N, C-alpha and C positions, 0 to 999 in steps of 0.2 A: 686198819692195821696199826698196831702200836709200834712206834720206831724209837721211843726214848730209851729202850734197853738195848738198841743196836749200837755198835761202835760208831763213833763220830764220822769216821771216813764214809761208812756206808750210808749214814743218815744224810750226809751232804750229797751223795750220789743219787739217792732217792728223791731228795728235794729238787735236784737239777733235773732229774727225769720228768717229775711232775710238771715243772715249769716248761720243759720242752713240749710235753704233750699239750698243755694249755695254749701255748703260743702257736703251736702247729695247727690246732683247730681254729684259733682266732685269726691268724695271718694266712694260714694256707687254705682254709675252707670258708669260714664265715665271711671275711672281709672280701675275697674275690667274688663270692656269691652276691654279697650286698652291692658291690660296685657294678657287677654285671647286670643285676636287676634294675638298678637306678638308670644305667646306660640304655637298656632295652626299653625302659618305660619312657624315658625323657628324650633320648636321641637314637631311636632305632636305626635310622638311616646310617648315621655315622658309625654306630656300634657295629654294624654289620659290614663295614668296609666301604661305605659310600659308593655302593654299586650302581651302575647304569644298566637298565634293562630294555630289551626289545622284544616285543610279544611275550612278555613275561619271563623272558630268560636273560640272565646276567651276561653282559657282553664286555664290561670293562669296569674299572674303578676310577673315579674321578680324581683319586689321590696319586695315581701312577701314570706317568706319561707312556706313550707307545708309539711305535713307528706306524705310519700309514703309507705303506709301500706297495708297489706292483708285485704280482707274483714272480718268483724266481724263474728264470729260463731253464735253470738246472737245480731243481729243488734239492737234490742230493749233494750239491756242491757247497760245503760250508765257507769256502773262500769268496763265493760270489757276492758282490756288494749289493745291498738293497737299493732299488730305484724308487725315488719318491713318486707317489701317485698324484698327478695333477688334479684329480677330482676332489682331493682332500686337502684341508688346511694342514700345513706341515709344523711339527714341533721344532724346538731348538735341537742342536746336535747333542749326542749323548756319548760320554766316554765309554760306556759299557753297553751301548746299543739298546738301551732301555730294558736290560736284563735285570729283574729285581734281585737276582743272586750276585750281581756284579756292580752294586751301587758304589759310586765313587767318582772322583774327578780325574783328570789326566795328570794332576800334580805338576804341570809345567808352569813356570813363572811367567809373568806378563812380558818379560824381555827375552824369553826362550826362543831361539831361531826357529825351532820345529813348530812351536805354537804360532809364531807370526806367519810362517809359510802356510800353515793349515788355514788360519783366518783369511789370508788373501785368496786361497784357492776356494774356500767356501763362499766368500763374497762374490767371486766371479760366478760360481755355480748357481747360487741363489738368485742373483740378478738375472742371469740368462733364463733361469726357470720360471721366474715371476714376471719376466719382461720389463724390468726396471733398471735404472741406472745404478752401478755399484755404489755410488756415493749415498744412495737413499737406503741402502740395506742397514737395518737396525743392528746394534751390536749383539743382541741376544740371538740373532738368527745365525751368527757364525761362532758363538761361544757356548760351551756346555755349562750346565748348572753344577753346583758342588756335589750333588747327589747323583746326577746323571739320570734322575727319574722324575724331575720336575715337569708337570704337565702344563705349566703356565708359560705364556710368552707376553711380550708387551703388546698393548693395542696397536702400536705402529706396525709391528711385524704382521699381526693378524689382518689389519687393513691393507697391507701391502699385497696380500694374496687373494683379495677379493676378486679382482678381474680375472686372474688365472683360473680360480675355482668356478666362477660364473661362466666363463667361456667353455671349460671342460664339461660342465654339466648343462650348458644351454639354458642358463637361468638369467634373470635380470640382475645386473650388478647391484642395483638399488636394493633388491630384495636380499641379496647376499650380505651387503653392507649393513643393513638393518639387523640381520641375525648376529653379525659380529657386535654390533652396538648393544644388543640385548644381552650379550654375554660378557661385557666389560664389567669386571668386579673392582669396586673401589678400594681404597686403603683400608686396612684393619683399624677399627675404631676411629677412622677418619684421618689418621696421621701416621700410621705405621706402614712401612713398605711402599710399594708403588701400585698403580693401577695395572691390572693384568687380565689376560683372557685364557681361561682353561681350554686348551686345545681339544682334549678329550670330550669335554662337555660340548664344545662348539661343534665338533664333527658329529656327535650324537644328535644335536639339533639339526645339523645339515641332513643327516639321514632321515630324520623325521619329516623334514621339510620336503624331501623328495617323495 
């Protein structure tokens, strides 16, 4: 189509439209398809959500934490609080109850009296639940992550739960402790972050162990 006889304003609009179409195809179709293809070829597990499967069926994603709780006494009561299941390793607290649609923190500062009270109460509950001294309860056992979806806890908190899980499942504590040790992840690149244990992966391994 010849455009040199068209008015300048119309030629500018046609040129802009052509550029819009070209970049729509490049960035809206070609680039996503290329990136998706590379991801599926090189990192299929991560590209598909890092799913954990049992008997070929997806049961969780290792990227998102979740509650491991006992069934509710009244399933229809939204106000009933979840009770942790002693047979499973427990994650850290979550401001949003590990709801992916409610990701976020409590936004309470470290000196906020409500947060300090909640931490004291959680410390006493965790200590009684795991059968340990309150002084030995790690900080991540009583404080939530920034996202409220972090599946990782410190090795100290995972090891603290070994005897409780072993007793509830009638397993050897040595066997359960080894399972925890096998799931300890080192620092990224050897120096970024801290060692951690992915609770979702750990409980998935515990289920397979059973």
